[in-house]
MILUMGU-651289 format. One line per field, with one value per residue (C-alpha): x, y, z. Coordinates in nm, 2 decimals. Example, Ala and Ser with C-alpha at 12.3 -4.5 7.8 and 13.67 -1.06 7.14 Angstrom:
% MILUMGU-651289
px: [1.23;1.37]
py: [-0.45;-0.11]
pz: [0.78;0.71]
***
This chain:
% MILUMGU-651289
px: [13.01;13.10;13.33;13.04;12.84;13.14;13.21;12.84;12.84;13.16;13.01;12.69;12.89;13.08;12.76;12.60;12.90;12.89;12.52;12.57;12.86;12.65;12.35;12.56;12.71;12.37;12.23;12.52;12.46;12.09;12.16;12.39;12.15;11.86;12.07;12.17;11.83;11.66;11.91;11.86;11.48;11.50;11.74;11.53;11.22;11.39;11.54;11.19;11.03;11.31;11.28;10.90;10.92;11.21;11.08;10.75;10.91;11.16;10.87;10.74;11.08;11.13;10.80;10.94;11.27;11.09;10.86;10.55;10.47;10.46;10.73;10.47;10.27;10.54;10.66;10.45;10.58;10.94;10.88;10.72;11.00;11.27;11.10;11.07;11.44;11.54;11.33;11.48;11.83;11.75;11.60;11.91;12.14;11.96;11.98;12.17;12.40;12.65;13.00;13.06;12.76;12.84;13.02;12.71;12.47;12.68;12.69;12.31;12.29;12.54;12.33;12.01;12.18;12.28;11.92;11.82;12.06;11.94;11.58;11.69;11.86;11.54;11.34;11.59;11.54;11.16;11.18;11.40;11.14;10.88;11.07;11.38;11.45;11.43;11.79;11.78;11.47;11.63;11.97;12.02;11.67;11.71;12.06;11.95;11.65;11.86;12.15;11.92;11.73;12.05;12.19;11.86;11.87;12.23;12.16;11.86;12.09;12.35;12.10;11.97;12.33;12.44;12.12;12.19;12.55;12.43;12.18;12.46;12.70;12.42;12.37;12.74;12.72;12.44;12.58;12.26;12.29;12.66;12.57;12.30;12.54;12.79;12.54;12.39]
py: [18.89;19.02;18.86;18.80;18.61;18.39;18.31;18.23;18.01;17.82;17.77;17.64;17.39;17.27;17.22;17.04;16.81;16.74;16.65;16.43;16.24;16.21;16.08;15.83;15.69;15.68;15.49;15.25;15.20;15.14;14.90;14.69;14.70;14.60;14.30;14.19;14.22;14.05;13.76;13.74;13.72;13.47;13.24;13.24;13.16;12.89;12.73;12.73;12.57;12.31;12.22;12.18;11.96;11.74;11.72;11.58;11.32;11.23;11.13;10.90;10.75;10.69;10.50;10.27;10.24;10.13;9.91;10.10;10.20;10.01;10.12;10.14;10.39;10.66;10.63;10.92;11.13;11.04;11.14;11.47;11.54;11.47;11.71;11.97;11.93;11.98;12.29;12.42;12.36;12.55;12.83;12.84;12.86;13.16;13.36;13.68;13.66;13.93;13.82;13.74;13.50;13.31;13.01;12.96;12.98;12.72;12.50;12.51;12.40;12.11;12.00;12.01;11.79;11.56;11.55;11.45;11.16;11.05;11.04;10.84;10.59;10.56;10.51;10.23;10.07;10.09;9.93;9.65;9.58;9.51;9.34;9.18;8.84;8.77;8.83;9.16;9.27;9.20;9.35;9.57;9.74;9.81;9.95;10.17;10.31;10.37;10.53;10.75;10.85;10.95;11.14;11.32;11.42;11.54;11.74;11.91;12.00;12.15;12.34;12.51;12.58;12.72;12.93;13.08;13.16;13.30;13.54;13.65;13.72;13.91;14.12;14.19;14.29;14.54;14.89;15.01;14.73;14.81;15.18;15.08;14.85;15.14;15.39;15.14]
pz: [7.78;8.12;8.37;8.61;8.35;8.26;8.62;8.67;8.36;8.47;8.82;8.67;8.45;8.76;8.95;8.65;8.61;8.99;8.97;8.67;8.84;9.16;8.96;8.78;9.10;9.27;8.97;8.99;9.36;9.31;9.02;9.23;9.52;9.30;9.16;9.51;9.67;9.37;9.40;9.77;9.74;9.45;9.63;9.95;9.75;9.55;9.87;10.03;9.73;9.70;10.07;10.04;9.73;9.85;10.20;10.08;9.86;10.13;10.36;10.09;10.02;10.39;10.39;10.12;10.30;10.61;10.41;10.52;10.17;9.84;9.59;9.31;9.51;9.50;9.13;9.01;9.30;9.22;8.86;8.96;9.21;8.94;8.70;8.97;9.06;8.70;8.67;9.00;8.87;8.55;8.75;8.98;8.67;8.54;8.87;8.82;9.12;9.24;9.18;9.54;9.55;9.23;9.40;9.63;9.33;9.15;9.46;9.48;9.12;9.19;9.49;9.29;9.03;9.32;9.44;9.09;9.08;9.42;9.30;9.00;9.23;9.44;9.12;9.02;9.36;9.33;8.98;9.12;9.40;9.14;8.86;9.00;9.13;9.50;9.57;9.37;9.56;9.89;9.86;9.56;9.58;9.95;9.89;9.60;9.80;10.11;9.93;9.73;10.04;10.22;9.92;9.89;10.26;10.23;9.92;10.09;10.39;10.16;9.95;10.27;10.38;10.04;10.01;10.35;10.25;9.91;10.09;10.33;10.03;9.85;10.16;10.16;9.79;9.85;9.89;10.07;10.33;10.38;10.44;10.69;10.88;10.91;11.04;11.29]
***
């Protein structure tokens, strides 16, 4: 083998190694970007669906709280909302979050669990309205519905806040978005 052929072969090997390393790094960047962007989209979608579901049931609970609506009229809606909140919490637990966004994903799960407890408290109040003695209906039922309503409102607000923070952290974790910010 001549020297020129050996030099060409060595040069080819260096180029091939460089291309392989570059392809691997590019694959890693694309993988992290795909994960971050997927999480970002999933969190935004989940927050939108949660807000719609809990917003609708909040209006019904407010009607009971103001005594514009009969408690028995919203029981099915409360049950459906509770089931939806449980499904949303399971969905949030399964979201593949970038490391930097994990605390916000976990906070969304905690707030969904809080919303579930709030709905249970409202359900308890509605049951007391229908079955309790007069003193229970007047005080304990009102208190249960009002506390549940306020807890639900606060949980909704925190879910929106945590979803916004999770999206921001996912954008920070996305290598492509970081490159775009630097070049802008």
